[in-house]
C-alpha positions in Angstrom: -36.9 32.7 68.2 -33.6 34.4 68.0 -32.3 31.5 65.7 -35.3 31.9 63.2 -34.6 35.8 62.6 -31.1 34.6 62.0 -32.3 32.4 59.3 -34.6 34.8 57.8 -32.1 37.6 57.3 -29.2 34.8 56.2 -31.6 33.6 53.6 -32.6 37.2 52.2 -29.1 38.2 52.3 -28.0 35.7 50.0 -30.9 36.1 47.8 -30.0 39.8 47.6 -27.1 38.5 45.6 -28.3 39.1 42.1 -26.9 39.8 38.7 -27.6 42.6 36.2 -28.0 42.4 32.6 -28.8 44.7 29.5 -32.1 46.6 29.6 -34.8 46.3 26.9 -36.9 49.4 25.9 -40.8 49.2 25.7 -43.1 52.0 24.8 -46.7 52.1 24.4 -50.0 53.7 24.2 -53.3 53.1 26.1 -56.4 53.8 24.9 -60.3 53.6 25.3 -61.6 50.4 23.1 -64.7 52.2 21.9 -63.8 56.1 21.8 -60.0 55.7 21.2 -59.7 58.5 23.7 -56.1 57.9 25.7 -56.4 56.9 29.4 -53.6 58.4 31.8 -53.0 57.0 35.5 -53.1 53.2 33.8 -50.5 51.1 35.9 -48.4 48.8 33.8 -46.7 46.2 35.7 -43.8 44.3 34.0 -43.5 40.7 34.6 -41.1 38.7 36.4 -39.0 42.3 36.8 -41.6 43.7 39.1 -41.3 47.0 37.6 -44.4 49.5 37.1 -44.8 52.4 35.6 -48.2 54.7 34.7 -49.3 56.3 31.3 -49.0 59.9 31.4 -51.9 62.6 30.6 -51.7 61.5 27.0 -51.8 57.7 27.4 -48.1 56.9 26.7 -45.5 55.3 28.8 -42.0 54.1 28.2 -39.8 51.9 30.5 -36.5 50.1 30.5 -36.4 46.5 32.0 -34.1 43.7 32.2 -34.1 41.7 28.8 -36.2 38.5 28.9 -37.2 36.8 25.5 -40.6 36.5 27.2 -42.4 38.8 29.6 -46.0 40.0 30.9 -47.7 43.1 30.8 -50.5 43.7 33.2 -52.6 46.6 32.9 -54.8 47.6 35.6 -57.0 51.1 36.0 -59.8 51.7 38.4 -62.2 52.3 35.4 -61.3 49.6 33.2 -60.9 45.6 33.4 -57.7 44.4 33.7 -55.7 43.3 30.6 -52.8 41.0 29.9 -50.1 41.1 27.3 -47.5 38.8 26.4 -44.3 40.0 24.5 -41.7 37.6 23.1 -38.4 39.2 22.0 -35.8 38.3 20.4 -33.0 41.0 20.7 -32.5 43.8 22.9 -34.4 46.4 20.4 -37.2 48.5 21.5 -40.9 47.0 21.6 -43.7 49.3 20.9 -47.4 48.6 21.2 -51.2 49.9 21.1 -53.3 48.6 23.9 -57.4 48.9 24.2 -59.1 48.8 27.4 -62.7 48.1 28.0 -64.2 49.9 30.5 -65.7 47.8 33.6 -69.0 47.3 33.9 -69.6 44.1 35.9 -68.7 44.0 39.3 -67.6 40.3 39.1 -64.0 41.2 38.8 -64.4 41.0 42.8 -64.9 37.1 42.2 -62.5 35.6 40.2 -59.6 33.3 39.7 -56.2 35.8 39.1 -53.3 35.5 36.8 -50.1 35.0 38.2 -49.2 38.4 39.1 -49.9 39.4 42.5 -46.5 39.0 44.3 -47.9 39.8 47.8 -48.0 36.7 49.9 -46.8 33.2 50.0 -48.4 32.2 46.6 -48.6 33.3 42.9 -52.6 33.7 42.4 -55.9 31.9 42.4 -58.1 33.5 45.1 -61.7 32.9 45.3 -63.1 35.8 46.2 -61.0 39.1 45.5 -61.9 42.6 46.9 -60.2 45.4 45.3 -60.6 48.7 43.0 -64.1 50.1 42.9 -65.8 47.6 44.9 -63.3 48.1 47.7 -63.9 51.8 47.9 -67.7 51.4 47.5 -67.8 49.1 50.7 -64.9 50.4 52.5 -65.5 51.1 56.1 -63.5 51.2 59.5 -63.1 47.3 60.1 -62.2 44.5 57.8 -65.5 42.8 59.0 -67.7 45.7 57.7 -66.0 45.9 54.5 -66.7 42.2 53.8 -69.7 41.7 55.1 -71.6 42.3 51.6 -69.8 39.2 50.2 -71.8 35.9 49.6 -70.8 33.2 52.6 -69.1 36.4 54.9 -71.0 37.7 58.0 -69.9 39.4 61.0 -69.3 38.6 64.8 -68.8 41.5 67.2 -69.2 43.2 70.4 -69.6 46.6 69.3 -68.6 48.1 65.5 -64.8 48.2 66.6 -64.6 44.3 67.1 -66.1 43.5 63.9 -64.6 40.2 62.5 -65.2 38.2 59.4 -66.8 34.7 59.9 -66.5 32.2 56.8 -69.8 29.8 56.1 -70.6 29.8 59.8 -67.0 29.5 60.8 -65.3 32.0 62.8 -62.7 32.3 65.6 -59.5 30.5 64.9 -61.2 28.7 61.9 -60.9 31.9 59.8 -57.1 33.1 59.7 -56.4 37.0 59.1 -53.2 37.1 57.1 -51.2 40.6 56.2 -49.2 40.5 53.2 -49.1 36.5 53.7 -48.2 36.2 57.4 -50.3 36.1 60.2 -51.8 39.1 61.6 -50.3 38.3 65.0 -53.3 39.6 67.3 -56.2 37.7 69.5 -58.8 39.1 67.4 -59.3 34.9 66.9 -59.5 34.3 70.5 -62.6 36.3 71.7 -65.2 38.6 70.2 -64.3 41.5 72.1 -61.0 41.4 70.6 -60.5 43.9 67.9 -58.7 42.9 64.5 -55.3 44.9 64.1 -55.4 45.6 60.6 -56.9 49.1 59.2 -58.8 48.5 55.8 -57.9 52.1 54.9 -54.5 51.5 54.5 -54.7 48.2 52.1 -54.5 47.2 48.6 -57.0 44.4 48.7 -58.5 41.7 50.3 -58.7 38.0 49.0 -60.2 34.9 50.3 -58.2 31.9 49.5 -60.1 28.4 49.2 -59.3 24.7 48.4 -55.8 23.3 47.7 -54.1 27.0 47.5 -55.3 27.5 51.1 -53.2 25.2 52.8 -50.0 26.5 51.8 -51.5 29.2 54.8 -52.8 27.2 57.0 -53.9 23.4 58.1 -57.1 24.9 59.3 -58.8 26.4 56.1 -62.2 24.6 55.9 -64.1 28.0 55.0 -61.0 29.5 53.6 -58.4 32.4 54.7 -58.2 35.9 54.2 -55.0 37.6 53.0 -55.1 41.4 53.3 -52.4 43.2 50.8 -50.8 46.2 52.3 -47.4 46.1 50.7 -45.5 47.3 53.6 -42.5 45.6 51.8 -42.7 47.1 48.1 -42.8 44.5 45.5 -42.9 46.0 42.5 -40.4 49.0 41.6 -42.2 52.3 40.0 -40.2 54.2 37.9 -41.7 57.6 39.5 -43.1 58.7 42.8 -46.7 57.5 43.6 -48.7 58.7 46.5 -52.4 58.5 47.8 -54.2 59.7 50.0 -58.2 59.1 51.5 -60.3 61.1 53.7 -63.1 59.0 54.9 -66.3 60.0 57.6 -69.4 58.6 58.9 -72.2 60.1 60.4 -73.5 57.7 62.9 -70.5 57.9 65.1 -69.0 61.2 63.9 -66.3 59.2 62.8 -63.5 61.0 60.8 -60.3 59.4 59.4 -57.1 60.5 57.0 -54.5 58.1 55.6 -52.0 58.2 52.8 -49.3 56.2 51.3 -46.3 57.1 49.3 -43.7 55.2 47.3 -40.5 56.6 46.3 -38.1 54.8 44.0 -34.1 55.5 43.7 -32.8 53.9 41.0 -33.0 49.9 41.9 -34.4 50.9 45.6 -38.0 51.7 46.3 -39.2 53.2 49.6 -42.8 53.2 50.9 -44.6 54.6 53.6 -48.3 55.1 55.0 -49.9 56.6 57.9 -53.8 56.7 59.2 -55.5 58.0 62.0 -59.0 57.5 63.0 -61.4 58.9 65.8 -65.1 58.2 66.6 -67.6 58.8 69.0 -70.2 56.4 70.6 -72.6 55.6 67.6 -76.2 55.7 67.4 -78.6 52.8 67.0 -82.7 53.5 66.4 -82.8 53.4 70.3 -80.4 56.1 70.7 -76.9 56.7 71.6 -74.9 53.5 72.5 -72.5 54.4 75.5 -68.5 53.2 75.5 -68.6 52.6 71.8 -65.9 55.4 70.9 -62.3 54.3 69.5 -59.3 55.8 68.3 -56.7 54.5 66.2 -53.1 55.0 64.8 -51.7 53.1 62.2 -48.1 53.7 60.5 -45.5 51.6 58.3 -42.5 52.3 56.7 -40.6 49.6 54.2 -37.8 49.5 51.4 -37.0 47.0 49.0 -33.9 46.5 46.7 -34.6 45.1 43.1 -32.4 43.2 40.9 -32.9 41.5 37.7 -33.4 38.1 39.3 -35.6 39.2 42.0 -36.0 41.6 45.3 -35.3 41.7 49.0 -36.8 44.1 51.5 -37.8 44.6 55.0 -40.6 46.8 56.8 -41.8 47.9 60.3 -45.3 48.8 61.2 -47.1 49.9 64.3 -50.9 49.6 65.3 -52.6 51.2 68.4 -56.5 51.1 69.0 -58.2 52.4 72.0 -61.8 51.2 72.1 -64.9 50.9 74.3 -67.2 47.4 75.0 -70.6 48.9 74.9 -72.3 48.2 78.7 -74.3 45.0 79.3 -76.7 45.3 82.6 -77.7 41.7 81.8 -74.4 39.8 81.8 -72.7 42.5 83.8 -70.6 45.7 83.4 -73.2 48.2 83.4 -70.5 50.9 82.4 -69.0 48.6 80.0 -65.1 48.3 79.4 -62.5 49.7 77.5 -59.5 48.0 75.9 -56.1 49.4 74.8 -54.5 47.4 72.5 -50.8 48.1 70.4 -49.0 46.0 67.8 -45.5 46.3 66.9 -44.4 44.2 63.6 -40.9 43.8 62.1 -41.1 41.8 58.8 -38.9 41.1 55.6 -39.4 39.4 52.3 -37.7 38.1 49.4 -38.5 36.5 45.9 -35.8 35.2 43.2 -36.8 33.9 39.9 -34.3 31.1 38.5 -36.2 30.3 34.9 -34.0 27.4 34.3 -33.3 25.9 37.3 -35.5 23.3 39.3 -36.4 25.7 41.8 -37.4 28.3 39.5 -38.9 30.8 42.2 -38.0 30.9 45.8 -40.0 33.3 48.2 -38.7 33.7 51.9 -41.2 35.9 54.3 -40.2 36.3 58.3 -41.7 38.4 60.9 -41.5 39.1 64.6 -44.9 40.8 66.1 -45.1 41.9 69.4 -48.9 42.4 70.6 -50.2 43.9 73.9 -53.6 44.8 75.0 -55.4 45.3 78.3 -59.1 45.4 79.4 -59.8 48.7 81.9 -63.2 48.2 84.0 -64.8 51.9 84.4 -62.9 52.3 87.9 -59.7 52.2 86.2 -58.7 48.7 87.1 -57.1 46.3 84.6 -59.2 43.3 84.7 -56.9 41.2 82.4 -53.8 41.9 80.0 -52.8 39.8 77.2 -49.1 39.3 75.8 -48.5 37.5 72.4 -45.0 37.5 70.7 -45.0 36.0 67.5 -42.0 35.1 65.5 -42.4 33.1 62.0 -40.4 32.0 59.0 -42.0 30.9 55.7 -40.1 29.7 52.8 -41.8 28.7 49.5 -40.5 27.6 46.3 -42.0 26.5 42.4 -40.5 23.3 41.3 -39.7 22.8 37.6 -41.1 19.6 36.2 -41.1 18.2 32.7 -45.0 18.2 32.8 -46.7 20.6 30.5 -49.4 23.3 32.0 -48.6 22.0 35.4 -47.4 23.9 38.5 -45.6 22.1 41.5 -44.9 24.4 45.0 -43.3 23.1 47.9 -42.6 24.9 51.4 -41.6 24.9 54.9 -43.3 27.1 57.5 -42.0 27.7 61.4 -43.8 29.6 64.0 -42.7 30.5 67.8 -45.6 32.0 69.9 -45.1 33.4 73.3 -48.1 34.0 75.4 -48.7 35.8 78.7 -51.6 36.9 80.5 -52.1 39.2 83.7 -54.7 40.8 85.9 -57.4 38.4 87.3 -56.6 35.8 85.4 -55.0 32.2 86.4 -54.4 31.3 82.6 -50.6 30.0 82.8 -47.8 31.7 80.4 -47.0 29.5 77.6 -44.7 28.7 74.9 -45.8 27.3 71.4 -43.6 25.7 68.7 -45.2 25.3 65.4 -44.0 23.7 61.9 -45.3 22.5 58.8 -44.3 20.9 55.3 -46.3 22.2 52.4 -47.0 20.8 48.6 -49.0 21.9 46.0 -49.3 20.8 42.5 -51.6 21.7 39.6 -51.9 20.3 36.1 -54.5 21.5 33.3 -55.1 18.8 30.7 -57.7 19.2 27.8 -61.0 20.6 29.6 -59.9 19.3 32.6 -57.9 21.0 35.8 -56.5 19.0 38.7 -55.1 20.8 42.2 -54.0 19.3 45.1 -52.0 20.1 48.2 -50.7 18.0 51.4 -49.3 19.6 54.8 -48.1 17.9 57.6 -48.2 20.4 61.0 -46.8 19.6 64.4 -47.2 22.0 67.5 -46.1 21.8 70.8 -47.7 23.5 73.5 -45.4 24.1 76.6 -47.0 25.8 79.9 -44.4 27.7 82.2 -45.9 25.6 85.0 -47.0 22.1 85.7 -50.2 22.1 87.6 -53.9 21.0 88.2 -57.0 23.7 87.9 -60.3 23.7 87.2 -59.5 23.4 83.6 -57.8 20.2 84.2 -54.1 19.1 84.2 -51.7 21.8 83.0 -49.0 20.1 81.3 -47.1 19.8 78.1 -49.1 19.3 74.8 -48.1 17.9 71.8 -50.4 17.7 68.3 -49.6 16.7 64.8 -51.6 15.6 62.0 -51.7 15.5 58.0 -54.1 17.7 56.3 -54.5 18.5 52.5 -57.2 19.1 49.6 -58.1 17.8 46.1 -59.7 20.0 44.0 -61.3 18.9 40.1 -62.6 21.1 37.5 -64.3 20.9 34.1 -64.3 23.5 31.8 -67.0 22.3 29.4 -66.4 25.8 27.3 -65.0 29.3 27.8 -68.4 30.0 29.6 -69.1 27.4 32.0 -67.4 25.1 34.3 -68.0 22.9 37.3 -66.2 21.1 40.1 -65.9 19.4 43.2 -63.2 19.8 45.9 -62.6 17.5 49.0 -60.5 18.8 52.3 -59.2 17.6 55.2 -58.6 20.0 57.7 -56.4 20.0 61.0 -56.7 22.3 64.1 -54.9 21.8 67.5 -56.2 23.5 70.3 -54.9 26.7 71.5 -53.4 27.7 75.0 -56.5 29.8 75.5 -58.8 26.6 74.6 -56.8 24.2 77.1 -55.7 26.1 80.0 -57.9 29.5 80.4 -59.3 30.5 83.5 -60.4 33.5 85.1 -62.8 36.3 84.2 -62.9 38.1 80.9 -64.5 41.2 81.7 -64.8 42.9 77.9 -66.6 39.7 76.9 -68.6 39.5 80.1 -68.1 35.7 80.8 -65.6 33.6 83.3 -63.8 31.6 80.6 -62.6 28.0 81.8 -60.5 25.9 79.5 -60.4 22.0 78.8 -56.8 20.8 79.0 -58.4 17.1 78.0 -59.4 18.6 74.4 -58.0 16.8 71.5 -57.3 18.1 67.9 -60.1 18.9 65.9 -60.4 17.2 62.3 -62.6 18.6 59.6 -63.7 16.7 56.6 -65.3 18.9 53.6 -66.9 18.0 50.3 -67.9 20.6 47.9 -69.5 21.2 44.4 -69.6 24.1 42.5 -70.6 25.7 38.9 -69.5 29.1 37.4 -71.1 30.5 34.2 -70.0 33.7 32.9 -70.5 35.6 29.4 -71.0 38.9 28.1 -74.5 39.4 29.9 -74.4 36.8 32.8 -72.0 35.9 35.8 -73.4 33.3 37.8 -71.8 31.2 40.6 -73.3 28.6 43.1 -71.5 26.2 45.4 -73.0 23.5 48.3 -70.9 22.2 50.8 -70.9 20.1 53.8 -67.9 19.6 56.4 -68.2 17.2 59.4 -66.1 17.8 62.3 -64.3 15.5 64.6 -64.1 17.2 68.1 -65.5 20.7 66.9 -64.0 23.0 69.8 -66.4 25.6 70.9 -66.8 28.0 74.5 -70.4 27.2 75.4 -72.3 29.3 78.1 -73.3 26.7 81.2 -76.1 28.7 82.1 -74.4 29.1 85.7 -72.9 31.7 87.4 -69.1 31.9 88.0 -68.4 30.7 92.0 -65.5 33.5 91.8 -67.8 36.4 90.0 -71.4 35.8 90.3 -72.0 38.8 88.0 -70.8 36.5 85.0 -71.4 33.7 83.3 -69.6 30.5 83.3 -68.1 29.4 79.5 -66.8 26.2 79.1 -64.7 25.0 76.3 -66.1 21.7 75.1 -65.3 19.6 72.2 -68.0 17.6 70.1 -68.6 16.3 67.2 -70.7 18.5 64.6 -72.0 18.8 61.1 -72.0 21.9 58.7 -74.4 22.1 55.5 -74.8 25.1 53.4 -74.9 27.0 50.0 -73.5 30.0 48.5 -75.3 31.5 45.5 -74.4 34.5 43.5 -75.9 36.3 40.0 -75.1 39.4 37.6 -77.2 40.1 34.9 -76.5 42.8 32.4 -79.8 44.2 31.8 -78.4 46.8 29.7 -75.5 49.3 28.4 -76.2 50.9 32.1 -78.0 48.8 34.0 -76.7 45.5 36.1 -78.8 43.6 38.7 -77.2 41.4 41.0 -78.4 39.2 43.6 -76.7 36.7 46.3 -77.7 34.5 49.1 -75.9 32.1 51.6 -76.8 29.9 54.3 -75.2 27.6 57.1 -77.3 24.8 58.8 -74.8 23.5 61.7 -75.5 20.9 64.6 -73.8 18.9 67.2 -74.4 15.1 65.9 -74.5 13.3 69.4 -76.8 15.9 71.3 -78.6 17.1 68.1 -78.4 20.5 69.6 -77.5 23.4 67.2 -74.2 25.2 67.1 -74.4 28.3 68.7 -73.6 31.7 66.9 -74.5 30.6 63.3 -75.9 33.3 61.0 -79.2 33.0 59.4 -80.0 32.9 55.5 -79.1 36.3 54.0 -80.0 37.4 50.8 -79.1 40.8 49.0 -80.2 42.2 45.5 -78.4 45.6 44.1 -79.5 47.6 40.8 -76.6 49.4 39.6 -76.2 52.4 36.9 -73.4 53.0 35.3 -72.8 56.0 32.9 -69.1 56.9 32.0 -67.6 57.8 35.4 -70.8 57.8 37.6 -72.0 55.1 39.3 -74.9 54.7 41.5 -76.7 51.9 43.2 -79.8 50.9 45.4 -80.0 47.5 47.0 -81.6 45.5 49.9 -80.2 43.2 52.4 -82.8 40.6 54.2 -81.7 38.4 56.9 -84.5 35.8 58.2 -85.0 35.1 61.8 -82.8 32.5 63.3 -84.5 30.0 65.2 -82.1 27.0 65.0 -80.7 28.2 68.4 -77.9 26.8 70.6 -78.3 26.0 74.4 -79.0 29.4 76.3 -79.3 31.6 72.7 -82.1 33.8 72.2 -83.7 34.1 69.0 -83.3 37.0 66.2 -85.8 38.6 64.4 -85.5 39.0 60.8 -84.4 42.1 59.2 -84.7 44.2 55.7 -81.9 47.2 55.2 -81.8 49.5 52.6 -78.8 51.0 51.0 -78.2 53.7 48.7 -74.7 54.0 47.0 -72.8 56.7 44.5 -69.5 57.0 43.3 -67.8 58.8 40.7 -64.3 59.2 39.1 -62.6 62.2 37.5 -59.1 63.0 36.3 -57.7 66.5 37.0 -54.2 67.0 35.3 -52.0 63.8 36.0 -54.1 62.8 39.3 -57.2 60.7 39.7 -59.7 61.4 42.2 -62.8 59.0 43.4 -65.9 60.5 45.2 -67.8 57.9 46.8 -71.3 58.3 49.1 -73.2 55.8 50.7 -76.5 56.0 53.1 -76.6 52.4 54.9 -79.5 51.1 56.6 -81.5 54.0 55.0 -84.7 53.4 56.8 -83.2 53.5 60.4 -84.3 49.9 60.7 -84.1 48.3 64.2 -82.0 44.8 63.7 -79.9 43.0 65.8 -76.9 40.7 64.6 -77.1 37.6 65.5 -73.4 36.7 65.8 -73.3 40.0 68.1 -72.2 38.5 71.5 -74.7 40.8 73.4 -77.1 41.4 70.8 -80.0 41.3 73.5 -79.0 44.5 74.7 -77.1 46.0 71.9 -78.7 46.5 68.6 -76.9 47.3 65.2 -76.2 50.8 64.2 -79.1 53.2 62.7 -78.7 55.0 59.6 -75.7 56.1 58.7 -74.3 58.5 55.7 -70.7 57.6 54.8 -68.4 59.8 52.7 -65.0 59.0 51.0 -63.0 61.1 48.8 -59.6 59.6 47.4 -56.7 60.8 45.4 -54.2 58.9 43.4 -51.0 60.8 42.2 
């Protein structure tokens, strides 16, 4: 672990040795394309220097950037469509330009392929889904899962509102990896439904879902995709003046109140950034009344700094997250008074990017982090039933490789991780060290109307328990897993409005320590967990076809996919009570071949200048091949329809979400009835002096519909939240 940290800091030190050159002055004016009115508070990002500036109240901006014969300007504003302008220069003179922006009318910009301007992870673009701007604020809640659940293909697993975690195409747990600024979140939310995600959505800039070949730069286990949350703890853009924002948020259903704020202060070529947020809520209401022990209290803060040179930047940061939350009582499965979970996470990270346009390795990026995570599960009598400690050290190095091929992009990378797992309380799971490493290759090329993407990745993981013994889980001994994964994607662009393509993926997932060797009562999950030391690695083979149609009045996207899993690993309810804890059902990990089939469908139609209509639907069918039993905890067919009215800075919408009954049940699962929910939302922007203000109001489940989420582990006794009025007020300075 110390060796990895040493290597991280040495690499970042050498990358911080940068050269300085003469500056080029650029000035401009940004206006509305129709009215010609000046646009203030528009962010202008200069690439590759990563310097940013905002327009003043008259719509003007001016900046000095390192001289380059060619550079890109990215113009972004909450009320307008993002625009990109490429500038070519031959000398050091001043460049002047006028930019006209189109008003943002379609919400489809939240589902797109990005340009190469997000320097916030281990990649340079191409997310399948992007949640940002208006869409993020309109759907923002207190958890990542609830914030994303209205997106096609995404549902939520939970054991109460505090533990909401997104699932992709019916796949959850460790098959959906959460990244923060391009590095793993470092918590244990992937191991059990009672473990909360250690990321506060109110402190982030955007969320992206990355699928296909690009996802293998993150993980070998990316069947449904990976989720990268951009917080920018380490600044990646140098502002020319102080930038700050604050956000107030409240919910009626749980009397939730939260306050968050960010500030970034530039000093010459150095930028210092900090953020903090606090949230507190009481037990929430369901249509059946108050649900006990669903309160929570969360504190989240970070500070980071970056030095910018003419060829890149190097920076470091520290963040802290603490969350105390309740798991609602369950008189059927045990613990009639519920369980309280107390969790903390500290994170030290470093990041560096360097650009060498004329060299073989033209862009080098290095990310390193050390994460110390701890949580304990406390029974109603005050005793600690179970505790977990997880220390994760990781290092990622990625580089663009220049080739002689036109319209191509090549990336190579290395990844190392050390994971120290320890558990305490009434558990017999052994403490374990895990060592993982990978080599990655990504290549894309465009020729005529075709684009071709491919990736290869080779992973090795060793799991070394501190003891060698036998238990009910089997023989506890050292494990070694290694395999190849990768993807191929081909897209045919018939014309600028229509494209279709297909992708083939081979994923690899090794079993985790908890799946191999766990043994003991998991009180917050109301289960007695037993691992399976004989589990083999999980291999997934996916084939997908997709089409996209986009023009001035219509956007549509459809995907059909199928995945065959060899040795699909999952904990299943045996239907038996534990011999050691008769109040808990025995859950045992198994590995069986399984087949997943599904689709995602989305359409947005511009009915008039002021009205948009959108609808989406997704469904997953999953079954074990040998036993022909259904895979448990798979969401039913879910559809939504929204009608949006937008006039200048005001946007209102009314929508319906329909979930069909889930009758494809795993063993010992119970049926979930269908439901229809009504949502009403409104959002208004206004500018006052040099600040931009956003006010969002929404009413979810407006009819107070009684419904249950099939992915809620204790859905039979815990319905979902009732009518909920939410208010958000944000200010950007």
